TIFIGU-109993 format. One record per atom (N, C-alpha, C): residue in one letter; x, y, z. Coordinates in steps of 0.2 Angstrom, whole numbers, plus 5000, padded with zeros to 4 digits. Layout:
! residues N
AXYZ
...
END
This chain:
! residues 423
M500449954999
M500050005001
M500450054999
I500450085004
I500550155006
I501250155007
R501350145001
R502050125000
R502550185002
R502350135002
R502950095003
R503350125005
R502250105005
R502350065004
R502450095000
E503050165005
E503350195000
E504050235002
S504350254999
S504850285000
S505250344996
I505550394999
I505650454995
I506550454995
E506850474989
E507550454989
E507750524987
K508450544991
K508750604991
K509150594984
F509050634979
F509450634972
F509950674971
G510450634970
G511150674968
G511150684961
P511750724958
P511650744949
P511650674946
E511950624950
E511950564946
E511350524945
N510850544949
N510150504949
N509450554948
R509650604946
R509150664947
R508450634943
N508450594939
N507850574937
N507550504941
G507950484946
G507650424949
G506950444951
L506550374953
L505850384955
L505850354962
I505350374965
I505050344971
I505150264971
A505450244976
A505550164977
A505050134978
Q504450134973
Q503850104974
Q503850034970
K504450004970
K504449944965
K504349954958
K504749994956
K504750004947
K505149964944
S504949964937
S505449944933
S505749894932
S506349874929
S506649814927
S506849774933
N506949784938
N507149754944
N506349724948
V505849744945
V505149734949
V504849684946
L504749634949
L504349574947
L504349554939
K504949564938
K505149554930
K505149494929
G504949474925
G504749404923
G505049344923
K505049314927
K505249244928
K504549204926
Q504649164920
Q504149124917
Q504149054921
G504549054925
G504648974928
G504148974935
M503649004936
M503148984940
M502848904940
F502648904933
F502348844932
F502848794929
K503048744933
K503648684932
K503348634930
P503148604924
P502948554922
P503048494925
K503848474925
K504048414928
K503848414936
R503948464939
R503848474946
R503148444947
T502648474943
T501948464943
T501848394941
W501948364940
W501948284937
W502148244943
L502748264945
L502948224950
L502448234957
L502248294958
L501748304964
L501048264963
A500848274956
A500148234955
A500348164955
A500748134953
A500948064954
A500948054960
S501348074966
S501448064971
S500648054975
V500348094975
V499548104976
V499148044973
A499248044968
A498747974964
A498947914968
L499747914967
L499847834971
L499647824978
A499747884983
A499447874990
A498747864989
S498347894984
S497547864983
S497447804980
G498047784978
G497747704976
G497447704969
L497647744965
L497347764959
L497747724953
T497247694947
T497647654941
T497947704939
N498447664935
N498847714930
N498347764926
A497947734922
A497447774918
A497247834923
E496947824929
E496647874933
E497247924935
T497847894937
T498347934938
T498547994933
Y498747964926
Y498748004921
Y498248064920
Q497548034921
Q497148104920
Q497148144926
F497348134931
F497348164937
F498148214937
Q498548174934
Q499048224933
Q498948294926
Q498548264921
Q498248314917
Q497848374920
K497348354924
K496948394928
K497348454933
V497848424935
V498348464941
V498748514936
S498948474931
S499448524925
S499048594922
G498448574922
G497948614919
G497848674923
L497748654930
L497548704935
L498148734937
M498748704937
M499348754939
M499548794933
A499448784926
A499648814922
A499048874921
K498448864924
K497948924924
K498148974929
A498348944935
A498648994941
A499249034939
A499748994936
A500349034933
A500149094927
E499649064923
E499449124919
E498949184921
S498749164927
S498349214929
S498749274934
A499349244937
A499849284940
A500249324935
P500349404938
P500749454932
P501349444934
S501649384931
S502449354930
S502749414928
N502649454922
N502949484920
N502849574921
A502649574926
A502449654928
A503049704929
E502949744926
E503449804927
E503449834933
K502849844937
K502749874943
K502149844946
M502249844953
M501649814958
M501549854963
S500849884965
S500849924971
S500149894973
C500049904981
C499549864986
C499349934990
G498649944990
G498349964995
G498149935001
I497649945004
I497449905010
I497249835010
Y496749825005
Y496449755004
Y496549744996
H496949774992
H497049774985
H497549784982
C497749754975
C498349764973
C498349784967
Y498749814962
Y498849834954
Y499549794953
A499449774946
A500149754943
A500149804935
L500649804934
L500749844927
L501049794922
V500749774918
V500949714913
V501049744906
G501549774904
G501549784896
G501049834895
G501049884900
G500649934900
G499949924901
E499649864903
E499049864906
E499049834912
I498449874915
I498449864922
I497949794924
W498149744929
W498049694931
W497749724939
S497349684942
S497049694950
S496849634952
V496849644959
V496549584963
V496249614970
G495849584973
G495649594980
G495049624981
Y495049674986
Y494449714989
Y494249754983
N493649764983
N493249804977
N492649834978
L492549854984
L491949884987
L491849934984
N492349984983
N492250044980
N492450054974
G492650004970
G492749994963
G493450004962
Q493849994967
Q494650014966
Q494949964961
L494749894959
L495049874955
L494949894947
G494449924946
G494449964940
G494149924933
L493649874937
L493349814933
L492649824931
G492449894932
G491849914930
G491149884935
D491449854940
D490949824945
D491249834953
T490949804958
T491149814964
T491249734966
N491349694962
N491549634964
N492249614966
D492349594974
D492949554973
D493349504969
R494049504967
R494349474963
R494749434968
W494849364966
W495149314970
W495949304967
V495749294960
V496449294955
V496549364952
W497049354949
W497449424947
W496849424939
T496749494938
T496249484934
T496549554928
A496549534922
A496849604918
A496049654917
T496249724918
T495749764918
T495449784910
G495949774905
G495849784898
G496049864897
E496349894902
E496549964902
E497249954899
T497449984894
T498249994892
T498350054891
G499050054889
G499350114887
G499550154893
F499650124900
F499950154904
F500550154907
T500950184910
T501750194912
T501750184918
D501450194923
D501450184931
D500750174934
V500750154939
V500150144944
V500350144951
F499950164955
F500050174962
F499250154967
A499450124972
A498750104976
A498850144982
G498250174983
G498050214989
G497750154994
G497350184999
G497050145003
G496650105000
Q496050144998
Q495450094994
Q495450134987
F495850154985
F495950204977
F496550184974
G496550214968
G497250204963
G497250254960
Y497950284957
Y498050324953
Y498650284947
A498450314942
A498850284936
A499150334931
L499750324928
L499850374923
L499950354915
K499750384912
K499850384904
K500450434902
G501050404902
G501450474901
G501350524906
D501250584906
D501150634911
D500450644913
S500050604911
S499250624912
S498850574916
L498650604921
L498350554928
L497650534925
F497750464928
F496950444928
F496850414935
V496350394938
V496050374944
V495450334943
V495450294950
V494950244952
V494850234958
G494250224960
G493950184967
G493650234972
Q493750234980
Q493650274983
Q493650344982
N493150394985
N493250454983
N492850504989
N492750464994
N492350494999
N492650565001
Y493350565001
Y493550625003
Y493850674998
G493750654992
G493750694986
G494550664983
Q494750614986
Q495450584985
Q495550584977
L495150574974
L495250564966
L495350634962
G495150674966
G495350754963
G494850764958
L494150744957
L493750754951
L493250804952
G493250834959
G492850894960
G492150864964
D492050804966
D491750774968
D491650714973
S491350684977
S491450644981
S491250564979
A491050554973
A490750504970
A491250444970
N491250384970
N491750324969
N491750314961
R492250294958
R492350274950
R492550194951
N492150164946
N492350084946
N492750074938
S492850134936
S493450104930
S493850174929
W494350164927
W494950214926
W494850274922
T494750324925
T494450394925
T494950444923
A494950484917
A495450524916
A495250594918
T495850624921
T495750684926
T496150734920
A495950804924
A496250854919
A497050874920
Q497350824924
Q497950844927
Q498450814923
S498950854920
S499450844914
S500250864917
G500750854914
G501450884915
G501550834922
V501350794923
V501450754930
V502050724929
A502550724935
A503050694936
A503050634940
K502850644945
K502850604952
K502250584954
V501950544958
V501350524960
V501450484967
A501050494972
A501050464979
A500450464981
A500150384984
A499450384985
A499550374994
G499150394997
G499150395004
G498550345006
G498350355013
G497750315015
G497150345013
Y497150405012
Y496450435010
Y496650505006
H497250525004
H497450575001
H497950564996
G498250604992
G498650594986
G499050664986
Y499850654982
Y500250704981
Y500250694973
L500450744970
L500750764963
L501450804964
V501950784960
V502450834958
V502350844951
K502350894948
K502250924942
K503050934938
S502950934933
S503850944929
S504051014930
D503751054932
D504051124935
D504151114942
G504251064946
G504351054952
G503851074958
S503351084956
S502751114960
S502351054963
L502251054969
L501751004973
L501051014973
W500750964972
W499950984972
W499550914977
S499050934980
S498950884985
S498150884985
V497650824988
V497050824987
V496850764993
G496150774994
G495950724999
G495950735005
Y496050695009
Y495750695017
Y496350755020
N496250785025
N496650835027
N496550845035
G496350785039
G496050795045
G496750815049
F497150805047
F498050815051
F498450865048
G498150895042
G498650935038
G499050915034
Q498850835032
Q499350815028
Q499450845021
L498950875018
L499050905012
L499550975011
G499650985017
G500251045018
G500051105015
L499451135016
L499051175013
L498851245020
G499251215025
G499051255031
G498451265034
D498051215032
D497451205036
D497251125036
T496551115039
T496451035040
T495651035034
N495651075030
N495051065026
N495151015020
N494750975019
N494750925014
N494750955007
R495150925001
R495050954996
R494950894989
N494350924986
N494050874982
N494450894974
T494750954974
T495150954967
T495850964969
W496350954965
W497150964965
W497251034968
T497651034973
T497751124975
T498551114977
K498751164973
K499451174973
K499651214980
T500351174983
T500451184990
T500951244989
N501351264993
N501751334993
N502551284991
R502651224992
R503251204990
R503551204983
T504051214983
T504351224974
T504951184975
N505251184968
N505851124968
N505751054972
V505251044970
V505050954974
V505250914969
E505750864972
E506050814967
E505850744969
D505450744974
D505150684976
D504650684981
V504150634983
V503650654987
V503550574989
V503250564996
V503150494998
V502450495003
A501950465003
A501450475006
A501350415012
G501150425017
G501050375022
G500350375024
G500050335029
G499350325031
G498950415031
Y499250445034
Y498950525036
Y499550575036
H500050545033
H500650595033
H501050595025
G501550645026
G501950635019
G502650675020
F503050655015
F503750685016
F503850705008
V504150755008
V504450785000
V505150805003
F505550794997
F506250804996
F506350874991
S506550924994
S506550984991
S507251034993
N507651054987
N508151104990
N508651074995
G508851014994
G509250964998
G508950945005
Q508250955006
Q508150935013
Q507450885012
F507350855018
F506650825018
F506250865023
F505550865021
F505250895025
F504550855025
G504250855031
G503550815033
G502950855035
A502550825033
A501850855035
A501250815036
G500650835041
G500150795044
G500150765051
H499850705050
H499850665056
H500450655059
N500450675067
N501050675070
N501050655078
S500550615080
S500350605086
S500850555089
Y501050515086
Y501650455087
Y502250475086
G502450545084
G503050575081
G503350525075
Q502850525070
Q503050475064
Q503450555059
L503350605060
L503650645056
L504450665059
G504650635064
G505250635067
G505550705069
L505050745072
L505250805074
L505450835081
G505350775084
G505450785092
G504850805096
D504150805093
D503650815097
D503050785093
N502450785096
N501750745094
N501450805090
N501550865089
N501250895085
N501050885078
Q500350905076
Q500250895068
Q500450935065
R500750945059
R501050995056
R500551005048
T500451075047
T499951075042
T500451115037
F500851125037
F501351145031
F501951085032
F502251085026
F502851045026
F503551075030
T503751035035
T504251055041
T504851025039
A505351055039
A506151025038
A506050965044
T506350895042
T506450865048
T507150845049
P507450825054
P508250825056
P508250765050
S508750775044
S508950725039
S509550735037
S509950755041
S510850755039
S510950665038
G511250655032
G511550595031
G511050535029
V510350575029
V509750525026
V509850525018
S509950465015
S509750465008
S509050445005
K508550405009
K507950385008
K507550385016
I506850415014
I506350405020
I505750365017
F505350315021
F504950285019
F504350295024
A503850285022
A503150295027
A502650245027
G502550225033
G502050165034
G501450205036
W500950165040
W500250195041
W500350255047
F500750235052
F500950285058
F501650295059
H502050275056
H502750265057
H503350275050
S503650285052
S504250305046
S504950285047
Y505350265041
Y506050235042
Y506450285037
A507050285038
A507650325036
A508250275035
L508550285028
L509150245027
L509750315027
K510250305033
K510850335031
K511350295028
S511450305022
S512050255019
S511550185018
D511850135022
D511450075023
D511250055030
A511150115034
A510950105041
A510250125043
L509950085046
L509050095047
L509050145053
W508650195053
W508350225057
W507550235056
S507250245063
S506450235062
S506250295069
T505450295066
T505150345071
T504550345071
G504050355076
G503350355077
G503050295080
Y502550255078
Y502050225081
Y502450145082
N502350125088
N502850055089
N502450015093
K501849995093
K501449965098
K501649885095
Y501749875090
Y501849795088
Y502749795086
G503149845089
G503849835088
G504149845081
Q503649875076
Q503849885070
Q504349945068
L504549975074
L505250025073
L505849975073
G505849915076
G506449875076
G506949885081
L506649915085
L507049935092
L507049885098
G506849835097
G506849785102
G506349805109
H505849845109
H505349865112
H504649885109
L504149915114
L503649935111
L503450015112
T503950055113
T503950115116
T503950165108
H503550205108
H503450245101
H504050305103
R504250335096
R504750375096
R504650445092
N504750505093
N504550555090
N505450585087
T505850545087
T506350575084
T506750515081
W506950535076
W507450475072
W507950435076
T507850365077
T508250335081
T508550275078
S509250265079
S509550205075
S509250135078
T509150085074
T509050035076
T509649985077
G510250005074
G510949965075
G510949915069
D510449925066
D510449875059
D510849895053
A511249875048
A511549895043
A511549855037
G511949865032
G511849825026
G511249825021
I510849875023
I510149875021
I510149915014
T509849885009
T509949905002
T509249935000
D508649915004
D507849935001
D507449915008
I506849945007
I506349955014
I505649935008
E505349895012
E504549895010
E504149905016
V503849975017
V503349955023
V502549945021
G502249915025
G501749885025
G501249925031
G500649905033
G500449965038
G500649965044
H500849905047
H501149915053
H501749855055
H502149845048
H502649795047
H502949815042
A503549795041
A504149805036
A504549755033
F504749765028
F505249715025
F505849745024
M506549715025
M507049755023
M507449695018
L507749725014
L508249695010
L508949695012
K509349655013
K510049665013
K510349615008
G510549655001
G510649614996
G509949574993
D510049504992
D509449484991
D509249444995
A509349455002
A509149425008
A508649465011
L508049425013
L507349455016
L507449455024
W507149525027
W507149515034
W506449565034
A506249545040
A505549565043
A505449595049
V504949645050
V504949655057
V504349685059
G503949675065
G503349715066
G502749675068
Y502149685065
Y501449655066
Y501449595062
N501049555065
N501049485061
N500549435062
P500049465065
P499449415066
P499149385061
W499149405055
W498949385048
W499449335046
G500049335048
G500749295045
G500949345039
Q500949415039
Q501149445034
Q501849455034
L502149435039
L502949425040
L503249385035
G502749325034
G503049275032
G503549215033
L503449215039
L503949165044
L503649115047
G502949085045
G502749025047
G502449035053
D502349085057
D501849095062
D501549175062
L501249175068
L500949245068
L501149295075
S501649275075
S502049325082
S502349385079
N502249425083
N502549505081
N503349505082
R503749545079
R504349535080
R504649625080
T504949625086
T505349695088
T506049695086
R506249655082
R506849665080
R506849635073
L507349665069
L507449635061
L507549565063
T507049525059
T507149445059
T507349415052
D507849375052
D507949355044
D507549305044
S507349305037
S506749255036
S507049185031
G507749195032
G507949135029
G507949135022
I507449175018
I507349185011
I507849225008
T508149195002
T508649234998
T508649224991
G508849254986
G508749254979
G508049314979
V507949354983
V507349404981
V507549444976
K507149454974
K507249514967
K506749584970
D506049564972
D505649614974
D505249594980
V505049634985
V504549614989
V504049694989
V503249684989
V502949734989
V502449714995
S502249764998
S501749765003
S501149785003
A500549765006
A499949785007
A499749805015
N499249825017
N499149825024
N499349775028
H499049725028
H499249665032
H499649605027
S499749605021
S499949555016
S500649585013
A500749545009
A501449545006
A501549505000
F501849524995
F502049494988
F502849484988
L503049424986
L503749414985
L503949384978
F504349414975
F504649404969
F505349374969
G505549314968
G506049284970
G506249234964
E506749174965
E506849134960
E506349074959
R505949074962
R505349034961
R504649074959
G504749134957
G504249174953
G503749204959
L503149224959
L502749264962
L502449224968
S502549244974
S502349214981
S501949274985
A501449244990
A501149294993
A501049275000
T500949305005
T500849295012
T500349345016
G500049315021
G499649375025
G498949375025
D498649435026
D497849425026
D497649425019
N497249375018
N496849365012
N496149345012
R495749395018
R495149395017
R494649415012
H494949465008
H494649475002
H495049434995
G495349394997
G495649374990
G496249394989
Q496549454992
Q497049494989
Q497749464988
L497849404990
L498449374989
L498449334981
G497949344979
G497849304972
G497949244970
L497749194976
L497849124978
L497149094974
G496649124972
G496049084971
G495549074978
D495649084984
D495249084989
D495349134994
T495149144999
T495049195006
T495449165012
V495949115011
V496349085016
V497049125016
N497149155024
N497649175026
N498249135025
R498849145025
R499549125023
R499849155028
A500449115031
A500849125036
A501549125033
E501549105028
E502149105024
E502149105017
F502549145014
F502549155006
F502349085002
T501849094999
T501549034995
T501549044988
E501748994984
E501849004977
E501048984975
V500749034969
V500249034967
V500248954964
S500748924959
S500448864956
S500448814962
E500748814968
E500948764972
E500148764974
T499948824976
T499248824980
T498648784975
F498748794970
F498148754965
F498348694965
A498848654966
A499148594966
A498748564973
Q498948604978
Q498648574985
Q497948574986
E497748614982
E496848604981
E496548554978
V496748524973
V496648474968
V496648394973
T496048364974
T496048284975
T495848264970
P496048194970
P496048134965
P495148134964
END
């Protein structure tokens, strides 16, 4: 979600055109076609058939059945996605310019023209897109520099001048858009001239407009020369003029300003040596070189400090060697090279550690060969050597596994189908 489910990166001259680390481009979910493994499938099917006492003919028929279902599962998964982004209970993937979606759809956020949930990845038929971003229960997408929107609009977060939901991707009047960030119920745009625009819920001043009035049209802030932006649940950060600034909800100190007062304007946060900032629902992370710092809400140990006390200043966790961070609602994943580590809230199994226990320190998952990880509120997706896997909350089918059963460890789509078939 809320990316990332989101990070904001300080750009030097050598990477001035970089984008928010919201799982983009060639290193993200980039196509392993090897999710469907025919040889492995036949061996699994044969083992089940033999244990069931089937004849050779019946075994062959069962093998064909399993192979067909596993192939279907592999086809339904967006294994060639250039980008993936998740909201609270839904996710998007961008495949060859077409948006695919899965999960909760009460507000039409899947962009499929209805409000029915989807338990498997479904192509929307909407093509020509270059980027996609999931907010809480809504979405933004870009075709070049033009903005399209979909889903929940109760606070005007779609920026269309009203509060009516949309169940299909809808063009806006916004063009010249360089960067986008989607929060819980609000959004930000950075235009090509460096101006920052915001929309949606503003109860904590997260729009950075100096007040707490909601907006249903995109409104220009006073920030200039903005190079990047990131949205949390009810707060946000921008990077401009060589410094990071935060605005919005700060009751738990998630802005890292040393107090718990909300900010209605973007306010400089101590950021000496910081290269990236990542925003969760009520907490935030920063990277100083490869060292992890955190601030904000810590009820579940998500700050990685070994305790449950909130922090309102950026605090070192003592962890280093971190190359990327992916933030969920109250949990997070850290990559150390291609090795996956996890921390925080885990009642749905969203950490993928095989249990439902929270973690207050970064915990080695034992998983390596990771190419990317993407988090929703209480769920996560992993793309590694064996293709696309998912774990955590699945009450709305948002894991794309064809059911609504939660998972406590990363589960391959193709393996799930095989396990559910019986002779």
